PDBQT receptor file of N, H, CA, C and O in Angstrom, charges set to zero:
ATOM      1  N   MET A   1      -9.150 -21.984   7.459  1.00  0.00    +0.000 N 
ATOM      2  CA  MET A   1      -9.714 -20.892   8.599  1.00  0.00    +0.000 C 
ATOM      3  C   MET A   1     -10.688 -21.958   9.572  1.00  0.00    +0.000 C 
ATOM      4  O   MET A   1     -11.499 -22.813   9.216  1.00  0.00    +0.000 OA
ATOM      5  N   THR A   2     -10.314 -21.590  10.740  1.00  0.00    +0.000 N 
ATOM      6  H   THR A   2      -9.656 -20.895  11.029  1.00  0.00    +0.000 HD
ATOM      7  CA  THR A   2     -10.723 -22.237  11.864  1.00  0.00    +0.000 C 
ATOM      8  C   THR A   2     -12.439 -21.681  12.492  1.00  0.00    +0.000 C 
ATOM      9  O   THR A   2     -12.870 -20.536  12.358  1.00  0.00    +0.000 OA
ATOM     10  N   ALA A   3     -13.137 -22.767  13.130  1.00  0.00    +0.000 N 
ATOM     11  H   ALA A   3     -12.787 -23.697  13.239  1.00  0.00    +0.000 HD
ATOM     12  CA  ALA A   3     -14.538 -22.331  13.216  1.00  0.00    +0.000 C 
ATOM     13  C   ALA A   3     -15.027 -21.228  13.841  1.00  0.00    +0.000 C 
ATOM     14  O   ALA A   3     -16.207 -20.951  14.055  1.00  0.00    +0.000 OA
ATOM     15  N   GLU A   4     -13.910 -20.531  14.160  1.00  0.00    +0.000 N 
ATOM     16  H   GLU A   4     -12.952 -20.757  13.987  1.00  0.00    +0.000 HD
ATOM     17  CA  GLU A   4     -14.510 -19.292  14.695  1.00  0.00    +0.000 C 
ATOM     18  C   GLU A   4     -13.635 -18.687  14.671  1.00  0.00    +0.000 C 
ATOM     19  O   GLU A   4     -12.769 -18.374  15.487  1.00  0.00    +0.000 OA
ATOM     20  N   PHE A   5     -14.023 -18.301  12.753  1.00  0.00    +0.000 N 
ATOM     21  H   PHE A   5     -14.726 -18.556  12.090  1.00  0.00    +0.000 HD
ATOM     22  CA  PHE A   5     -13.521 -17.041  12.121  1.00  0.00    +0.000 C 
ATOM     23  C   PHE A   5     -14.715 -16.616  11.823  1.00  0.00    +0.000 C 
ATOM     24  O   PHE A   5     -15.762 -17.141  11.445  1.00  0.00    +0.000 OA
ATOM     25  N   ASP A   6     -14.300 -15.399  12.103  1.00  0.00    +0.000 N 
ATOM     26  H   ASP A   6     -13.449 -14.972  12.410  1.00  0.00    +0.000 HD
ATOM     27  CA  ASP A   6     -14.841 -14.116  12.288  1.00  0.00    +0.000 C 
ATOM     28  C   ASP A   6     -15.416 -13.248  11.114  1.00  0.00    +0.000 C 
ATOM     29  O   ASP A   6     -15.620 -12.129  11.584  1.00  0.00    +0.000 OA
ATOM     30  N   GLU A   7     -15.778 -13.286   9.736  1.00  0.00    +0.000 N 
ATOM     31  H   GLU A   7     -15.612 -14.196   9.354  1.00  0.00    +0.000 HD
ATOM     32  CA  GLU A   7     -15.331 -12.753   8.831  1.00  0.00    +0.000 C 
ATOM     33  C   GLU A   7     -15.970 -11.513   9.055  1.00  0.00    +0.000 C 
ATOM     34  O   GLU A   7     -15.903 -11.027   7.926  1.00  0.00    +0.000 OA
ATOM     35  N   ASP A   8     -16.742 -10.389  10.001  1.00  0.00    +0.000 N 
ATOM     36  H   ASP A   8     -16.796 -10.783  10.919  1.00  0.00    +0.000 HD
ATOM     37  CA  ASP A   8     -17.146  -9.099   9.731  1.00  0.00    +0.000 C 
ATOM     38  C   ASP A   8     -15.470  -8.655  10.773  1.00  0.00    +0.000 C 
ATOM     39  O   ASP A   8     -14.957  -7.566  10.517  1.00  0.00    +0.000 OA
ATOM     40  N   ARG A   9     -15.085  -9.171  11.386  1.00  0.00    +0.000 N 
ATOM     41  H   ARG A   9     -15.502 -10.055  11.594  1.00  0.00    +0.000 HD
ATOM     42  CA  ARG A   9     -13.720  -8.844  12.328  1.00  0.00    +0.000 C 
ATOM     43  C   ARG A   9     -12.848  -9.117  10.960  1.00  0.00    +0.000 C 
ATOM     44  O   ARG A   9     -11.893  -8.383  10.704  1.00  0.00    +0.000 OA
ATOM     45  N   PHE A  10     -13.045  -9.697  10.496  1.00  0.00    +0.000 N 
ATOM     46  H   PHE A  10     -13.821 -10.293  10.703  1.00  0.00    +0.000 HD
ATOM     47  CA  PHE A  10     -11.465 -10.143   9.878  1.00  0.00    +0.000 C 
ATOM     48  C   PHE A  10     -11.107  -9.226   8.800  1.00  0.00    +0.000 C 
ATOM     49  O   PHE A  10     -10.025  -8.852   8.349  1.00  0.00    +0.000 OA
ATOM     50  N   ASN A  11     -12.699  -8.893   8.427  1.00  0.00    +0.000 N 
ATOM     51  H   ASN A  11     -13.578  -9.197   8.793  1.00  0.00    +0.000 HD
ATOM     52  CA  ASN A  11     -13.367  -7.151   6.738  1.00  0.00    +0.000 C 
ATOM     53  C   ASN A  11     -12.825  -6.380   7.532  1.00  0.00    +0.000 C 
ATOM     54  O   ASN A  11     -11.968  -5.688   6.984  1.00  0.00    +0.000 OA
ATOM     55  N   MET A  12     -12.964  -6.186   8.667  1.00  0.00    +0.000 N 
ATOM     56  H   MET A  12     -13.661  -6.749   9.112  1.00  0.00    +0.000 HD
ATOM     57  CA  MET A  12     -13.215  -4.830   8.791  1.00  0.00    +0.000 C 
ATOM     58  C   MET A  12     -11.302  -4.605   9.706  1.00  0.00    +0.000 C 
ATOM     59  O   MET A  12     -10.746  -3.528   9.922  1.00  0.00    +0.000 OA
ATOM     60  N   ALA A  13     -10.816  -5.864  10.001  1.00  0.00    +0.000 N 
ATOM     61  H   ALA A  13     -11.268  -6.739   9.825  1.00  0.00    +0.000 HD
ATOM     62  CA  ALA A  13      -8.695  -6.003  10.330  1.00  0.00    +0.000 C 
ATOM     63  C   ALA A  13      -8.066  -5.187   8.867  1.00  0.00    +0.000 C 
ATOM     64  O   ALA A  13      -7.160  -4.361   8.758  1.00  0.00    +0.000 OA
ATOM     65  N   ILE A  14      -8.934  -5.790   7.877  1.00  0.00    +0.000 N 
ATOM     66  H   ILE A  14      -9.670  -6.461   7.966  1.00  0.00    +0.000 HD
ATOM     67  CA  ILE A  14      -8.767  -5.684   6.457  1.00  0.00    +0.000 C 
ATOM     68  C   ILE A  14      -8.498  -4.156   6.460  1.00  0.00    +0.000 C 
ATOM     69  O   ILE A  14      -7.408  -3.614   6.641  1.00  0.00    +0.000 OA
ATOM     70  N   ARG A  15      -9.750  -3.535   6.216  1.00  0.00    +0.000 N 
ATOM     71  H   ARG A  15     -10.636  -3.975   6.069  1.00  0.00    +0.000 HD
ATOM     72  CA  ARG A  15     -10.224  -2.091   5.525  1.00  0.00    +0.000 C 
ATOM     73  C   ARG A  15      -9.151  -1.420   6.683  1.00  0.00    +0.000 C 
ATOM     74  O   ARG A  15      -8.500  -0.486   6.214  1.00  0.00    +0.000 OA
ATOM     75  N   LYS A  16      -8.936  -1.656   7.736  1.00  0.00    +0.000 N 
ATOM     76  H   LYS A  16      -9.464  -2.415   8.117  1.00  0.00    +0.000 HD
ATOM     77  CA  LYS A  16      -8.241  -0.437   8.337  1.00  0.00    +0.000 C 
ATOM     78  C   LYS A  16      -6.402   0.090   8.293  1.00  0.00    +0.000 C 
ATOM     79  O   LYS A  16      -5.772   1.147   8.311  1.00  0.00    +0.000 OA
ATOM     80  N   PHE A  17      -6.057  -1.675   8.215  1.00  0.00    +0.000 N 
ATOM     81  H   PHE A  17      -6.570  -2.533   8.200  1.00  0.00    +0.000 HD
ATOM     82  CA  PHE A  17      -4.908  -1.537   7.355  1.00  0.00    +0.000 C 
ATOM     83  C   PHE A  17      -5.228  -1.479   6.409  1.00  0.00    +0.000 C 
ATOM     84  O   PHE A  17      -4.185  -1.714   5.798  1.00  0.00    +0.000 OA
ATOM     85  N   LEU A  18      -6.179  -1.283   5.488  1.00  0.00    +0.000 N 
ATOM     86  H   LEU A  18      -7.025  -1.093   5.985  1.00  0.00    +0.000 HD
ATOM     87  CA  LEU A  18      -5.634  -0.864   4.229  1.00  0.00    +0.000 C 
ATOM     88  C   LEU A  18      -5.635   0.653   3.890  1.00  0.00    +0.000 C 
ATOM     89  O   LEU A  18      -5.541   1.168   2.776  1.00  0.00    +0.000 OA
ATOM     90  N   LYS A  19      -5.801   1.429   5.457  1.00  0.00    +0.000 N 
ATOM     91  H   LYS A  19      -5.878   1.011   6.362  1.00  0.00    +0.000 HD
ATOM     92  CA  LYS A  19      -6.555   2.689   5.074  1.00  0.00    +0.000 C 
ATOM     93  C   LYS A  19      -5.330   3.510   5.804  1.00  0.00    +0.000 C 
ATOM     94  O   LYS A  19      -4.931   4.672   5.733  1.00  0.00    +0.000 OA
ATOM     95  N   HIS A  20      -4.934   2.362   6.529  1.00  0.00    +0.000 N 
ATOM     96  H   HIS A  20      -5.258   1.418   6.588  1.00  0.00    +0.000 HD
ATOM     97  CA  HIS A  20      -3.465   2.841   7.339  1.00  0.00    +0.000 C 
ATOM     98  C   HIS A  20      -2.081   2.830   5.979  1.00  0.00    +0.000 C 
ATOM     99  O   HIS A  20      -1.089   3.510   6.240  1.00  0.00    +0.000 OA
ATOM    100  N   VAL A  21      -2.109   1.940   4.407  1.00  0.00    +0.000 N 
ATOM    101  H   VAL A  21      -2.915   1.387   4.196  1.00  0.00    +0.000 HD
ATOM    102  CA  VAL A  21      -1.787   1.840   5.115  1.00  0.00    +0.000 C 
ATOM    103  C   VAL A  21      -1.662   3.282   2.890  1.00  0.00    +0.000 C 
ATOM    104  O   VAL A  21      -0.757   4.008   2.480  1.00  0.00    +0.000 OA
ATOM    105  N   GLY A  22      -2.647   3.036   2.457  1.00  0.00    +0.000 N 
ATOM    106  H   GLY A  22      -3.382   2.446   2.791  1.00  0.00    +0.000 HD
ATOM    107  CA  GLY A  22      -3.436   4.067   1.595  1.00  0.00    +0.000 C 
ATOM    108  C   GLY A  22      -2.615   5.804   2.654  1.00  0.00    +0.000 C 
ATOM    109  O   GLY A  22      -1.454   6.075   2.346  1.00  0.00    +0.000 OA
ATOM    110  N   VAL A  23      -3.215   6.608   3.592  1.00  0.00    +0.000 N 
ATOM    111  H   VAL A  23      -4.158   6.389   3.841  1.00  0.00    +0.000 HD
ATOM    112  CA  VAL A  23      -3.166   7.443   4.337  1.00  0.00    +0.000 C 
ATOM    113  C   VAL A  23      -0.974   7.774   4.032  1.00  0.00    +0.000 C 
ATOM    114  O   VAL A  23      -0.377   8.498   3.235  1.00  0.00    +0.000 OA
ATOM    115  N   THR A  24      -0.473   6.804   5.140  1.00  0.00    +0.000 N 
ATOM    116  H   THR A  24      -0.958   6.217   5.787  1.00  0.00    +0.000 HD
ATOM    117  CA  THR A  24       0.935   6.750   5.341  1.00  0.00    +0.000 C 
ATOM    118  C   THR A  24       1.220   6.676   3.655  1.00  0.00    +0.000 C 
ATOM    119  O   THR A  24       1.217   7.822   3.207  1.00  0.00    +0.000 OA
ATOM    120  N   SER A  25       1.426   5.815   2.765  1.00  0.00    +0.000 N 
ATOM    121  H   SER A  25       1.429   4.883   3.129  1.00  0.00    +0.000 HD
ATOM    122  CA  SER A  25       1.578   5.640   1.525  1.00  0.00    +0.000 C 
ATOM    123  C   SER A  25       1.701   7.356   0.986  1.00  0.00    +0.000 C 
ATOM    124  O   SER A  25       2.773   7.937   0.816  1.00  0.00    +0.000 OA
ATOM    125  N   GLN A  26       0.269   7.991   0.768  1.00  0.00    +0.000 N 
ATOM    126  H   GLN A  26      -0.601   7.519   0.906  1.00  0.00    +0.000 HD
ATOM    127  CA  GLN A  26       0.008   9.153   0.127  1.00  0.00    +0.000 C 
ATOM    128  C   GLN A  26       0.639  10.087   1.411  1.00  0.00    +0.000 C 
ATOM    129  O   GLN A  26       1.366  10.573   0.545  1.00  0.00    +0.000 OA
ATOM    130  N   ARG A  27       1.010  10.732   2.549  1.00  0.00    +0.000 N 
ATOM    131  H   ARG A  27       0.419  10.338   3.253  1.00  0.00    +0.000 HD
ATOM    132  CA  ARG A  27       2.307  11.245   2.467  1.00  0.00    +0.000 C 
ATOM    133  C   ARG A  27       3.873  10.911   2.774  1.00  0.00    +0.000 C 
ATOM    134  O   ARG A  27       4.688  11.636   3.344  1.00  0.00    +0.000 OA
ATOM    135  N   GLU A  28       4.002  10.003   2.398  1.00  0.00    +0.000 N 
ATOM    136  H   GLU A  28       3.340   9.414   1.935  1.00  0.00    +0.000 HD
ATOM    137  CA  GLU A  28       5.760   9.559   1.765  1.00  0.00    +0.000 C 
ATOM    138  C   GLU A  28       5.742   9.858   0.810  1.00  0.00    +0.000 C 
ATOM    139  O   GLU A  28       6.835  10.295   0.449  1.00  0.00    +0.000 OA
ATOM    140  N   ILE A  29       4.568   9.880  -0.342  1.00  0.00    +0.000 N 
ATOM    141  H   ILE A  29       3.680   9.525  -0.048  1.00  0.00    +0.000 HD
ATOM    142  CA  ILE A  29       4.746  10.438  -2.066  1.00  0.00    +0.000 C 
ATOM    143  C   ILE A  29       4.976  11.567  -1.817  1.00  0.00    +0.000 C 
ATOM    144  O   ILE A  29       5.994  11.969  -2.382  1.00  0.00    +0.000 OA
ATOM    145  N   GLU A  30       4.368  12.442  -1.075  1.00  0.00    +0.000 N 
ATOM    146  H   GLU A  30       3.541  12.116  -0.616  1.00  0.00    +0.000 HD
ATOM    147  CA  GLU A  30       3.785  14.422  -1.237  1.00  0.00    +0.000 C 
ATOM    148  C   GLU A  30       5.427  13.891  -0.830  1.00  0.00    +0.000 C 
ATOM    149  O   GLU A  30       6.076  13.539  -1.815  1.00  0.00    +0.000 OA
ATOM    150  N   ASN A  31       6.125  13.807   0.476  1.00  0.00    +0.000 N 
ATOM    151  H   ASN A  31       5.598  14.093   1.276  1.00  0.00    +0.000 HD
ATOM    152  CA  ASN A  31       7.302  14.472   1.082  1.00  0.00    +0.000 C 
ATOM    153  C   ASN A  31       8.446  14.492  -0.704  1.00  0.00    +0.000 C 
ATOM    154  O   ASN A  31       9.100  15.302  -1.362  1.00  0.00    +0.000 OA
ATOM    155  N   LEU A  32       8.118  13.277  -0.742  1.00  0.00    +0.000 N 
ATOM    156  H   LEU A  32       7.587  12.619  -0.208  1.00  0.00    +0.000 HD
ATOM    157  CA  LEU A  32       9.253  12.907  -1.720  1.00  0.00    +0.000 C 
ATOM    158  C   LEU A  32       9.406  13.924  -2.496  1.00  0.00    +0.000 C 
ATOM    159  O   LEU A  32      10.338  14.723  -2.586  1.00  0.00    +0.000 OA
ATOM    160  N   VAL A  33       8.372  13.836  -3.082  1.00  0.00    +0.000 N 
ATOM    161  H   VAL A  33       7.615  13.187  -3.008  1.00  0.00    +0.000 HD
ATOM    162  CA  VAL A  33       7.711  15.363  -4.156  1.00  0.00    +0.000 C 
ATOM    163  C   VAL A  33       8.010  16.292  -3.586  1.00  0.00    +0.000 C 
ATOM    164  O   VAL A  33       8.490  17.112  -4.369  1.00  0.00    +0.000 OA
ATOM    165  N   ARG A  34       7.984  16.725  -2.335  1.00  0.00    +0.000 N 
ATOM    166  H   ARG A  34       7.594  16.059  -1.699  1.00  0.00    +0.000 HD
ATOM    167  CA  ARG A  34       8.191  18.103  -2.140  1.00  0.00    +0.000 C 
ATOM    168  C   ARG A  34       9.437  18.957  -1.606  1.00  0.00    +0.000 C 
ATOM    169  O   ARG A  34       9.754  20.107  -1.301  1.00  0.00    +0.000 OA
ATOM    170  N   SER A  35      10.039  17.390  -1.707  1.00  0.00    +0.000 N 
ATOM    171  H   SER A  35       9.781  16.456  -1.955  1.00  0.00    +0.000 HD
ATOM    172  CA  SER A  35      11.542  17.785  -1.345  1.00  0.00    +0.000 C 
ATOM    173  C   SER A  35      12.323  17.575  -2.627  1.00  0.00    +0.000 C 
ATOM    174  O   SER A  35      13.523  17.303  -2.618  1.00  0.00    +0.000 OA
ATOM    175  N   GLY A  36      11.384  17.754  -4.066  1.00  0.00    +0.000 N 
ATOM    176  H   GLY A  36      10.409  17.975  -4.073  1.00  0.00    +0.000 HD
ATOM    177  CA  GLY A  36      12.505  17.950  -4.577  1.00  0.00    +0.000 C 
ATOM    178  C   GLY A  36      13.747  16.852  -5.049  1.00  0.00    +0.000 C 
ATOM    179  O   GLY A  36      14.796  16.955  -5.684  1.00  0.00    +0.000 OA
ATOM    180  N   ALA A  37      13.119  15.918  -4.468  1.00  0.00    +0.000 N 
ATOM    181  H   ALA A  37      12.267  15.835  -3.952  1.00  0.00    +0.000 HD
ATOM    182  CA  ALA A  37      14.000  14.345  -4.889  1.00  0.00    +0.000 C 
ATOM    183  C   ALA A  37      13.719  13.407  -5.839  1.00  0.00    +0.000 C 
ATOM    184  O   ALA A  37      14.254  12.301  -5.758  1.00  0.00    +0.000 OA
ATOM    185  N   VAL A  38      12.710  13.756  -7.031  1.00  0.00    +0.000 N 
ATOM    186  H   VAL A  38      12.275  14.654  -7.098  1.00  0.00    +0.000 HD
ATOM    187  CA  VAL A  38      11.928  13.486  -7.854  1.00  0.00    +0.000 C 
ATOM    188  C   VAL A  38      12.519  14.199  -9.296  1.00  0.00    +0.000 C 
ATOM    189  O   VAL A  38      11.890  15.211  -9.604  1.00  0.00    +0.000 OA
ATOM    190  N   GLU A  39      13.275  13.946  -9.929  1.00  0.00    +0.000 N 
ATOM    191  H   GLU A  39      13.786  13.123  -9.680  1.00  0.00    +0.000 HD
ATOM    192  CA  GLU A  39      13.823  14.304 -11.279  1.00  0.00    +0.000 C 
ATOM    193  C   GLU A  39      12.508  13.699 -12.701  1.00  0.00    +0.000 C 
ATOM    194  O   GLU A  39      12.179  12.528 -12.891  1.00  0.00    +0.000 OA
ATOM    195  N   GLY A  40      11.916  15.150 -13.622  1.00  0.00    +0.000 N 
ATOM    196  H   GLY A  40      12.183  16.101 -13.467  1.00  0.00    +0.000 HD
ATOM    197  CA  GLY A  40      10.934  14.050 -14.775  1.00  0.00    +0.000 C 
ATOM    198  C   GLY A  40      10.242  15.041 -14.296  1.00  0.00    +0.000 C 
ATOM    199  O   GLY A  40      10.467  15.983 -13.536  1.00  0.00    +0.000 OA
ATOM    200  N   GLY A  41       9.320  14.630 -14.913  1.00  0.00    +0.000 N 
ATOM    201  H   GLY A  41       9.137  13.865 -15.530  1.00  0.00    +0.000 HD
ATOM    202  CA  GLY A  41       7.634  15.236 -14.357  1.00  0.00    +0.000 C 
ATOM    203  C   GLY A  41       6.745  13.267 -14.236  1.00  0.00    +0.000 C 
ATOM    204  O   GLY A  41       5.667  12.955 -14.741  1.00  0.00    +0.000 OA
ATOM    205  N   GLU A  42       7.244  12.776 -13.803  1.00  0.00    +0.000 N 
ATOM    206  H   GLU A  42       8.120  13.029 -13.392  1.00  0.00    +0.000 HD
ATOM    207  CA  GLU A  42       6.918  11.103 -13.995  1.00  0.00    +0.000 C 
ATOM    208  C   GLU A  42       7.322  10.713 -13.006  1.00  0.00    +0.000 C 
ATOM    209  O   GLU A  42       8.534  10.500 -12.976  1.00  0.00    +0.000 OA
ATOM    210  N   LEU A  43       6.245  10.352 -11.343  1.00  0.00    +0.000 N 
ATOM    211  H   LEU A  43       5.260  10.525 -11.367  1.00  0.00    +0.000 HD
ATOM    212  CA  LEU A  43       6.911   9.040 -11.165  1.00  0.00    +0.000 C 
ATOM    213  C   LEU A  43       6.800   7.631 -11.470  1.00  0.00    +0.000 C 
ATOM    214  O   LEU A  43       6.293   7.308 -12.544  1.00  0.00    +0.000 OA
ATOM    215  N   LYS A  44       7.188   6.800 -10.703  1.00  0.00    +0.000 N 
ATOM    216  H   LYS A  44       7.599   7.063  -9.831  1.00  0.00    +0.000 HD
ATOM    217  CA  LYS A  44       7.245   5.467 -10.907  1.00  0.00    +0.000 C 
ATOM    218  C   LYS A  44       6.724   4.915  -9.453  1.00  0.00    +0.000 C 
ATOM    219  O   LYS A  44       7.605   4.633  -8.641  1.00  0.00    +0.000 OA
ATOM    220  N   LEU A  45       5.692   4.783  -9.163  1.00  0.00    +0.000 N 
ATOM    221  H   LEU A  45       4.976   5.012  -9.822  1.00  0.00    +0.000 HD
ATOM    222  CA  LEU A  45       5.629   4.030  -8.089  1.00  0.00    +0.000 C 
ATOM    223  C   LEU A  45       5.751   2.378  -7.981  1.00  0.00    +0.000 C 
ATOM    224  O   LEU A  45       5.621   1.767  -9.041  1.00  0.00    +0.000 OA
ATOM    225  N   ARG A  46       6.074   1.355  -6.360  1.00  0.00    +0.000 N 
ATOM    226  H   ARG A  46       6.179   1.852  -5.499  1.00  0.00    +0.000 HD
ATOM    227  CA  ARG A  46       5.763  -0.106  -7.371  1.00  0.00    +0.000 C 
ATOM    228  C   ARG A  46       5.155   0.277  -5.224  1.00  0.00    +0.000 C 
ATOM    229  O   ARG A  46       5.346   0.910  -4.185  1.00  0.00    +0.000 OA
ATOM    230  N   MET A  47       4.523  -0.566  -5.818  1.00  0.00    +0.000 N 
ATOM    231  H   MET A  47       4.367  -1.080  -6.661  1.00  0.00    +0.000 HD
ATOM    232  CA  MET A  47       3.893  -1.250  -4.045  1.00  0.00    +0.000 C 
ATOM    233  C   MET A  47       4.153  -2.305  -4.415  1.00  0.00    +0.000 C 
ATOM    234  O   MET A  47       4.334  -2.672  -5.577  1.00  0.00    +0.000 OA
ATOM    235  N   THR A  48       4.227  -3.274  -2.861  1.00  0.00    +0.000 N 
ATOM    236  H   THR A  48       4.080  -2.976  -1.918  1.00  0.00    +0.000 HD
ATOM    237  CA  THR A  48       4.908  -5.212  -2.734  1.00  0.00    +0.000 C 
ATOM    238  C   THR A  48       3.884  -5.277  -1.672  1.00  0.00    +0.000 C 
ATOM    239  O   THR A  48       4.044  -4.393  -0.830  1.00  0.00    +0.000 OA
ATOM    240  N   LEU A  49       2.755  -6.156  -1.433  1.00  0.00    +0.000 N 
ATOM    241  H   LEU A  49       2.625  -6.874  -2.117  1.00  0.00    +0.000 HD
ATOM    242  CA  LEU A  49       2.440  -7.130  -0.772  1.00  0.00    +0.000 C 
ATOM    243  C   LEU A  49       2.725  -8.451  -0.705  1.00  0.00    +0.000 C 
ATOM    244  O   LEU A  49       2.808  -9.362  -1.529  1.00  0.00    +0.000 OA
ATOM    245  N   SER A  50       2.931  -8.282   1.144  1.00  0.00    +0.000 N 
ATOM    246  H   SER A  50       2.863  -7.542   1.813  1.00  0.00    +0.000 HD
ATOM    247  CA  SER A  50       3.322  -9.863   0.987  1.00  0.00    +0.000 C 
ATOM    248  C   SER A  50       3.113 -10.157   2.616  1.00  0.00    +0.000 C 
ATOM    249  O   SER A  50       3.164  -9.374   3.565  1.00  0.00    +0.000 OA
ATOM    250  N   ALA A  51       2.897 -11.376   2.576  1.00  0.00    +0.000 N 
ATOM    251  H   ALA A  51       2.856 -12.012   1.806  1.00  0.00    +0.000 HD
ATOM    252  CA  ALA A  51       2.305 -11.466   3.998  1.00  0.00    +0.000 C 
ATOM    253  C   ALA A  51       3.257 -12.638   4.508  1.00  0.00    +0.000 C 
ATOM    254  O   ALA A  51       3.297 -13.641   3.796  1.00  0.00    +0.000 OA
ATOM    255  N   GLU A  52       3.828 -12.619   5.366  1.00  0.00    +0.000 N 
ATOM    256  H   GLU A  52       3.795 -11.803   5.943  1.00  0.00    +0.000 HD
ATOM    257  CA  GLU A  52       5.521 -12.934   6.382  1.00  0.00    +0.000 C 
ATOM    258  C   GLU A  52       4.527 -14.597   6.365  1.00  0.00    +0.000 C 
ATOM    259  O   GLU A  52       3.328 -14.770   6.579  1.00  0.00    +0.000 OA
ATOM    260  N   GLY A  53       5.572 -15.564   6.036  1.00  0.00    +0.000 N 
ATOM    261  H   GLY A  53       6.546 -15.423   5.862  1.00  0.00    +0.000 HD
ATOM    262  CA  GLY A  53       4.940 -17.141   6.378  1.00  0.00    +0.000 C 
ATOM    263  C   GLY A  53       4.009 -17.867   4.655  1.00  0.00    +0.000 C 
ATOM    264  O   GLY A  53       3.763 -19.019   4.297  1.00  0.00    +0.000 OA
ATOM    265  N   THR A  54       3.772 -16.644   4.074  1.00  0.00    +0.000 N 
ATOM    266  H   THR A  54       3.972 -15.708   4.365  1.00  0.00    +0.000 HD
ATOM    267  CA  THR A  54       2.337 -17.155   2.568  1.00  0.00    +0.000 C 
ATOM    268  C   THR A  54       3.248 -17.098   1.367  1.00  0.00    +0.000 C 
ATOM    269  O   THR A  54       4.171 -16.288   1.285  1.00  0.00    +0.000 OA
ATOM    270  N   PRO A  55       3.020 -17.793   0.640  1.00  0.00    +0.000 N 
ATOM    271  CA  PRO A  55       3.318 -17.555  -0.296  1.00  0.00    +0.000 C 
ATOM    272  C   PRO A  55       3.003 -15.807  -0.984  1.00  0.00    +0.000 C 
ATOM    273  O   PRO A  55       3.665 -15.356  -1.918  1.00  0.00    +0.000 OA
ATOM    274  N   LEU A  56       2.431 -15.414  -0.629  1.00  0.00    +0.000 N 
ATOM    275  H   LEU A  56       1.893 -15.780   0.130  1.00  0.00    +0.000 HD
ATOM    276  CA  LEU A  56       1.982 -13.861  -1.379  1.00  0.00    +0.000 C 
ATOM    277  C   LEU A  56       2.708 -12.969  -1.724  1.00  0.00    +0.000 C 
ATOM    278  O   LEU A  56       3.579 -12.550  -0.961  1.00  0.00    +0.000 OA
ATOM    279  N   GLU A  57       2.452 -12.271  -3.436  1.00  0.00    +0.000 N 
ATOM    280  H   GLU A  57       1.745 -12.611  -4.055  1.00  0.00    +0.000 HD
ATOM    281  CA  GLU A  57       3.632 -11.232  -3.085  1.00  0.00    +0.000 C 
ATOM    282  C   GLU A  57       2.538 -10.965  -4.439  1.00  0.00    +0.000 C 
ATOM    283  O   GLU A  57       2.299 -11.653  -5.432  1.00  0.00    +0.000 OA
ATOM    284  N   HIS A  58       2.096  -9.851  -4.046  1.00  0.00    +0.000 N 
ATOM    285  H   HIS A  58       2.290  -9.293  -3.239  1.00  0.00    +0.000 HD
ATOM    286  CA  HIS A  58       1.031  -9.016  -4.918  1.00  0.00    +0.000 C 
ATOM    287  C   HIS A  58       1.884  -7.401  -4.816  1.00  0.00    +0.000 C 
ATOM    288  O   HIS A  58       1.924  -6.442  -4.045  1.00  0.00    +0.000 OA
ATOM    289  N   VAL A  59       2.673  -7.957  -6.499  1.00  0.00    +0.000 N 
ATOM    290  H   VAL A  59       2.641  -8.736  -7.125  1.00  0.00    +0.000 HD
ATOM    291  CA  VAL A  59       3.120  -6.610  -7.174  1.00  0.00    +0.000 C 
ATOM    292  C   VAL A  59       1.851  -5.385  -7.801  1.00  0.00    +0.000 C 
ATOM    293  O   VAL A  59       0.987  -5.907  -8.504  1.00  0.00    +0.000 OA
ATOM    294  N   ILE A  60       1.735  -4.026  -7.606  1.00  0.00    +0.000 N 
ATOM    295  H   ILE A  60       2.438  -3.602  -7.035  1.00  0.00    +0.000 HD
ATOM    296  CA  ILE A  60       1.446  -2.927  -8.314  1.00  0.00    +0.000 C 
ATOM    297  C   ILE A  60       1.762  -1.933  -8.652  1.00  0.00    +0.000 C 
ATOM    298  O   ILE A  60       1.670  -1.044  -7.806  1.00  0.00    +0.000 OA
ATOM    299  N   GLU A  61       2.218  -1.605  -9.840  1.00  0.00    +0.000 N 
ATOM    300  H   GLU A  61       2.294  -2.328 -10.528  1.00  0.00    +0.000 HD
ATOM    301  CA  GLU A  61       2.653  -0.355 -10.624  1.00  0.00    +0.000 C 
ATOM    302  C   GLU A  61       2.063   0.925 -11.396  1.00  0.00    +0.000 C 
ATOM    303  O   GLU A  61       1.164   0.805 -12.228  1.00  0.00    +0.000 OA
ATOM    304  N   GLU A  62       2.429   1.711 -11.179  1.00  0.00    +0.000 N 
ATOM    305  H   GLU A  62       3.159   1.809 -10.502  1.00  0.00    +0.000 HD
ATOM    306  CA  GLU A  62       2.054   2.997 -11.546  1.00  0.00    +0.000 C 
ATOM    307  C   GLU A  62       2.354   3.555 -11.950  1.00  0.00    +0.000 C 
ATOM    308  O   GLU A  62       2.447   4.318 -10.988  1.00  0.00    +0.000 OA
ATOM    309  N   ARG A  63       2.845   4.273 -12.964  1.00  0.00    +0.000 N 
ATOM    310  H   ARG A  63       2.769   3.653 -13.746  1.00  0.00    +0.000 HD
ATOM    311  CA  ARG A  63       3.420   5.509 -13.741  1.00  0.00    +0.000 C 
ATOM    312  C   ARG A  63       2.202   7.064 -13.004  1.00  0.00    +0.000 C 
ATOM    313  O   ARG A  63       1.037   7.240 -13.359  1.00  0.00    +0.000 OA
ATOM    314  N   ILE A  64       3.041   8.007 -11.884  1.00  0.00    +0.000 N 
ATOM    315  H   ILE A  64       3.987   7.864 -11.596  1.00  0.00    +0.000 HD
ATOM    316  CA  ILE A  64       1.812   9.595 -12.043  1.00  0.00    +0.000 C 
ATOM    317  C   ILE A  64       2.367  10.786 -12.745  1.00  0.00    +0.000 C 
ATOM    318  O   ILE A  64       3.550  11.098 -12.609  1.00  0.00    +0.000 OA
ATOM    319  N   ALA A  65       1.673  11.350 -13.372  1.00  0.00    +0.000 N 
ATOM    320  H   ALA A  65       0.712  11.096 -13.482  1.00  0.00    +0.000 HD
ATOM    321  CA  ALA A  65       2.720  12.144 -13.488  1.00  0.00    +0.000 C 
ATOM    322  C   ALA A  65       2.873  13.375 -12.254  1.00  0.00    +0.000 C 
ATOM    323  O   ALA A  65       2.368  13.217 -11.142  1.00  0.00    +0.000 OA
ATOM    324  N   LEU A  66       3.344  14.127 -12.487  1.00  0.00    +0.000 N 
ATOM    325  H   LEU A  66       3.755  14.256 -13.390  1.00  0.00    +0.000 HD
ATOM    326  CA  LEU A  66       3.710  15.187 -11.313  1.00  0.00    +0.000 C 
ATOM    327  C   LEU A  66       3.216  16.827 -12.237  1.00  0.00    +0.000 C 
ATOM    328  O   LEU A  66       3.343  17.915 -11.674  1.00  0.00    +0.000 OA
TER     329      LEU A  66
């Protein structure tokens, strides 16, 4: 990181990104379930976080009961 790195600004940008991811992801999941496209009483979700040009690949998996 450079000397000009502003940690507060960086943290706010990350929070804004994560809020956008959370809100839009919830909306997409709700639309999927409401559409009737999900069979059974459980939805297995997977979220992959990557950053272009870096080795970052963070995967979160969760099962949600319907």
